[in-house]
C-alpha positions, 0 to 999 in steps of 0.5 A: 266267716265261713271259709276256713283262712288258715294261719302261719305263725308268722302271720299269727304275729301281725294278727295279734297286733290288730286284735288288740289294736282298738280300730284300724291301724296303718302299715306303719304302725304294724311295722313298728310291732312286729318287726323289732321284737321278731327282727323283721325287715318292714317288706317282710311285714307289708308281705305279710299284711298283704298274704292275710289281705288275700286270704280275707284274714285283713281288711284295707282302706286306703286314703292318699297313700295309708293304707288302714288295716283292720282284721276281719275275723276274729281271735276266738275263730282262729283260735278255734280252726287252729286247735282242730288242726292240731288235734286233728294232726298231732291226736289223730283228732282225739280231743279228748286224749290232748284234753289228757295229755295236757293236763299230766304235762303243764303245771297248772295253778289250783285256780285253773285245776278248780275251773278244769273240774268245774267245765268237767262236771258241766260236761259230766251232767246232762242237760 
């Protein structure tokens, strides 16, 4: 999808439920997964589904009185959009500064350090 879709913090909770579902799920399934843990009413969750549908992030099929929802955008695409927005807002678009900040201020396992080294080595080696 070429249009950038911005998803609010609350909408991320709904999208995560849809992304892990094996297929289309009902509005009631989404409500059951999200409303209780967040303390939201079913109406709030259904409002979020409606907003996501209007944004084009979610599609649905009506089967009788039951609505079945499915994601229309992938999680990776949304993460990429959100990451770009975050880097632009917080680090003035400087991805290197963001990376240095997180590496310095995040506890990393030896495996994560090795993975970062591997990625940086690949960046350093010309193709």
